[in-house]
N, C-alpha and C positions, 0 to 999 in steps of 0.2 A: 776255221771256214765250216759250214754245216751241209751236209748232205749225205754223209756215208757214203764216200768218195770208197776207189779200192782201197786205197795207203791209207787211210781211215781206218777200215775194217782190219786189214792187215795187223795195224800199230796196237789196236784194240784187242783181238785176239794173243797177239805176243804179252802184251799187259796180265791179260786173264790169266796169261798160261803161269805168272810168277805170282800172281794170288794164291794159289791153290784151289782154283775154281777149275773149274773145265766148260767147253764149249764147243759148240757146234754151227756148221752154217745149213739152213734147210731153204728150198724153196718156200716161199709165200703163198702156202693155198694150204686150205684147211685139213685137207689130207695126210699131206706132209708133214705138216705140225701134227695132229693127231700119231700119225707112223713114228717120229721123235720122241713123242713124249712116253709112249708105249713102250718104245724101245728102253728109256730111262727106269719107267716105272718097274720093267720087266727084270731090271739088275743094272743098268747101268749108273746107277749112282750107290756109293758104299751108303748102306743104313744101319743105325744100333738094333740089333736083332732085338731088344725090348720093345723097339717101337712098333705101334698097329701098323697095319697095312693099306689104311686110307691114305689117300691124298687129298688134299680141299683144294680146291678151285676159288679163286677169286675172281668175283666179276671184272672184268678189262676196264680199266680207265681211258683206254686211248685206244686198242685194239679195236678192229670192227668183229662184232658179235658172230657174224656168220664164220671166220677165223676159231673162235674158242666154241660153239654150240660141239663140234664133234668130239670136244673133249668130257663133255658132257654124258658120254654114251661108254666111255672107257670104265671098265667093269671095277676100278679100284677109286675111280673119282667119283668126291663127296662134293656137291654144288650147291653152294648158300649152307655150312656148315652151322651148327649152332655154335655159341661159347663155348659150350663143355668140351669140343670135337679138337679148339684150335691148338691146346697143349699135346693132346695124345696122337696126334696124325704123323705119320712117318715123314710125308712131302705136302709142300705149299706147291699151290702153282698159280704166277702172276704174269700180268703184264707189267711191261717198262716202258715208261714215258723217254727216256733217253739213255745212252751209254756216252762213258768218257774214255777215250781211246787211249791216252796218256796213260790214264791210271787202270784200268780195265774195268771202271765202277757200270752199276746200274743204278738208275733214277728209278724208285716204283714211290706212288702217290699214297698216299698216307690221308684214306677216303673214307667213307663207309660202304664202300664197296669191299670192306677188308684186305687189300692189298696190302696195306704195312703190316696187318697183324698175320698174315695169311704166310708174308715173307719172314718174320721174326720165330714163329714158335713150332713148327714142324726143325723136326731135327735135319732136314734136306728143304731146298728151296730151288725150284727151277724159272726162270725168269725168259721171260719170251718179250724180245725187244725186233721192232722194225731195224734194219741195216742202215735206213735214210737217217734215222736217229742220233748217228753217233756224230759227237761233235767231239773236237781235238782237247780243249782243256776245261776241268769244274768249272770256270766262271764263265764259260761259253753257256752253261746251262741257264745264266741267269741273266744272260746279253740279251736284249730287245732285239725283235728280230727273231731271234732263234729258238727252233722248238716250238713254234706259234704261241710264245712267251710264257709255256708252262713252268717253266721254274719259276716263275715270277709272279704265277696266279695260286699255288696249291702247295699244301706242306707235303713233304716228299722227304726218303733216306735214299742217301749214297748206300748203296751196297759196291764193297769191295772186299771180293775172296768169303770163305768160309769164314763164321766170329772165333776171333783166338784172342788169347790173353797169355801174357806170359808176366805180369806184375806179379803172380804171386809164387814164382819161381819156375819151373817146367812150364816148356809152353802149354798151353789147355785150347781145345775145341769147343766150341758151343756153346761159352760162358754166357754172352748175350744176343745169341741167334745160329741159324744152324749150323751145324759141323761139315756141311758140303753146299756149295753154290753149283748149280748147273745152268748155265745162256746158251738160249736158243736165239738164232738170227735168224730172221727170216728175208733173205734176197731176194730182191724181184724177178 
């Protein structure tokens, strides 16, 4: 079932908690989103001390630009980052076109707007998702009629919590991507 119903939102939030990521729900307004991102950038995310202080902002693939516009004015935010800043930035901020309630995953498009790169290279990732785009199962992302068929029309990555690996012995964070993921859910 698609639509971001209250039960899907609750299931999604619970699943996120199991992944090691963090989540918050905010109202769907430019100012509420700006306030949430500012709060996260000012200490709400644990970031490595050796990272630079910048936050890279990928152009949204799915969120309206009026939601994104106030983020461009935040002091730490770099809009349209050059390639050399992708690896040195502390935080990446992207939109996500879908969330999966069962797994706590978000789906970020890999397009020329840099969502894929900005979600993977910085040490921390902030993904912004509209509550109405939460589906129940991973397969729903590929189901005709769901999410305006976006899962079948584009390349994207499923992101489930921070990057971790245990195949080298002890659990290591940040091997193949950010070592922290924070999801902001926009509610109507």
